[in-house]
Structures are given as structure tokens and as C-alpha cells.
N, C-alpha and C positions, 0 to 999 in steps of 0.2 A: 547117278546122283550120290551114291554112297561115298564117292571120293571126296565130296564136299563136307558131308556131315557124319560119315561113319555109318555103322549099321543101325544105330538108333540115336535119338535125341532125347536127352533127359534135362529137364529144367524144373526148378522149383518156382512155382508161380505165386505162392503165397499161402495164407491160411483161411481167408474168407472164401467159403465155398461158392458163393454167388459170383464174386469177382474172378475167381479162378476159372469157373465155367465160361464166363464171358471171354476171358483172355484165351482159353483153350480153343474156343470156336474161332476166334479171330486168327490165332496162330495156325490152326489147321488149314484154313483157307489160304493164308499167306504162303505156307510151306507147300501146299498142293500146287499153287501157281509156280513156285520156285522149282519144284521137281519137274513140272511139265516144261517150263521154259529153259531150264538149265542155268538160271541166274542165281548167284549167291545172295543170301539174305543176312544182314548183320543183326543177329538175334538180340544182342545186347541193346542196340539202339531201338529196335522194335519194342522190346520189353519196357524200356524207359519211357517210350512214347505212350504206352498203354497204361502206365500207372496213373491213378486218379490224381487230379490236382488237389493240392492241400493249400488252403488259404487261411491266414489269420483273420480274426474278426476285423481288425483295422484295415486290412487289405480289401476285404469284402465291402466294408463301409465306404472306403475311397471309391471303389468301382460303382457302388450303388449311387453315391452322391453325384458322381460324374455323369452317369447315365440319366438319372432322374432330373438333374438340373434344378434342384430345389435349394432353399436356404439351408446351408450346411450346419449352422450353429446348433440348432436343437438336436440334430442327430449326433453331432460330434460330442456335445455335452453328455448325452446318454451313453454313447460308446465309451467315452473316457471314464465315466462313472463305473460302468461295468468292468472295464479293464482294471480300475483301481481296486476293485474288490475280488475279481476272479481271474485277472490276468488277461493278456492279449494272446489267446490261444487259437488253435485250429478250430474253425467254426463248428465242426461236428462234435467237438468234445464238451461243449457246454451242457450242463445238466439242469434239472429242476432245482437242485440245491443252489446252484449258481444264481438262478433267477430269484430265489427266495433271499439270498444274501444281498442281491442287487436291490430288492424291495426294501430290505432292512436298512441298507445304506442310505437310500433316498429318503426314507422316513426319518432317520436319525439326523439328517441335514436340515430338517424342518420344512421340507417341501409339502405343499398342499397335496391332497389326494389327486386333484386334477393334474398337477404337474407330474406327479409320480406316474399316472396313467399315460400321459403324453410321452414320458421318457421310456416307459416299458413298450409302448406301441412303436416308438422309433427303433428300439433295439429289435423288436419282433419283426419289423419290416425288413431290416438288414439281414437278419437270420433267415427269414423266408426267402429273400433274394438269393442268399448264399446257398441254401439248400437246393433251390431250383437250378442254379447255375452249375453246381457240382453234382447234381443228380443224386442227392442224399435223400433216402427214403426213411425219414425219422421225424417224429413229432417235434415241433418247435417248443423248446422248454419255456419260452417266454410268452406263449399264447395262453389265453384264458387264465391269467393270474388273478387271484382274488386279492383286492386291496382292502384291508381292514377299514371299516367305516367310510368307504368311498362315497364322496359327495356330501357327507355329513358336515364337513368343514366349509362348505360353500356359503358365501355371504351374498345376500341379495343387494344389488346396487340400487341406491335411491335415484330420484330424478333431481336435477338442479332446479332451484327456484330462480326467479328473475335476477335477484341480486348476485347470486353465484355465477350465473351466466354472464352478467355484465362485468363482474370483476375478472372473469376468465378471459373475456374478449380484450379487456384493457391490458391484462398481463401479457398477452401474446403479441402486443404491438411493438 
């Protein structure tokens, strides 16, 4: 086998110890098979295939909406708002500071706390999906965000009297 690879194989697998360990285990198995069978292995292609997927927030949102088959508008509004303040970046790079900037943007636009909560929950769901799909073991920076005075701006709706109900029925004809 030395005629294929030489007396040793040296590869730089990266800097993340956990990722390097996983890659080393997979490569060892693959190379052992290669040595036993006498087949060559294209190490460059194998290493490229082992690299973790990197997806932008917008790509994860597209995949999430496609799979969930839900009304896309609320999620798109939330993702677009986040992208306007923090950029459309790789899903794992968002931080708690990005989440706080997102809250500040939504609040500055005059949204009610209920709307802000729905937008945050939409982004959080997309990020949770992305973390699960990419096997990212990191806390979701959009989870458990505290919204100042949440619910205090809620207004109780009254009931319609007979006159209002009648005028509503006539107006809808």
C-alpha cells in the first residue's frame, strides 16, 4: 500500500478538536479498508464530503418553510427583520447581542409586544431547526428573550352591541 500513499499520510483536519476527532475516526476506518482492499481513496474528495454544512439563515428559513408547509409571511417578515439588523449569516454565528438588536429593531418599529414575541418565536423556530439539521450543539440565542413590559400594551376587546352588529352585516353585503 505504501506505493499509493508513501510511508505516512499527513493531513491537516482543522482546529476544532471535536470535529477533528470525528474526522480522524472516519478517515482511519476508510483508510484501513483501502489498505486491505488495495483500492485508492481520493482523500481530497473524502475530506470535502466530511466538512460540516454551512447554511445562511435565509437558506435555513427556506428549507424550514418548505418542510413545515406553513404560511410563510410571518416567518419571512421575522427573518428579513433580523437580516436587516444583523445580516444574513451562517446560522451558527448569531449571538445573544444579535437577538437583543433584533428586539430593539422590532420595538423601534412600533410593534406591540405580542407581535415582537411572535417574530422572536418565528426566528427561534428557524434557528432551532437549523441547529438540529446541522447538528450544532449550541444554545439558541433567540430563546427565552425577555421583552420589556410584555403584555402590558394588550387591549381588551369589547363586545359589539346590536347596532354595531347590524351595521357590520349591512356593510359586508
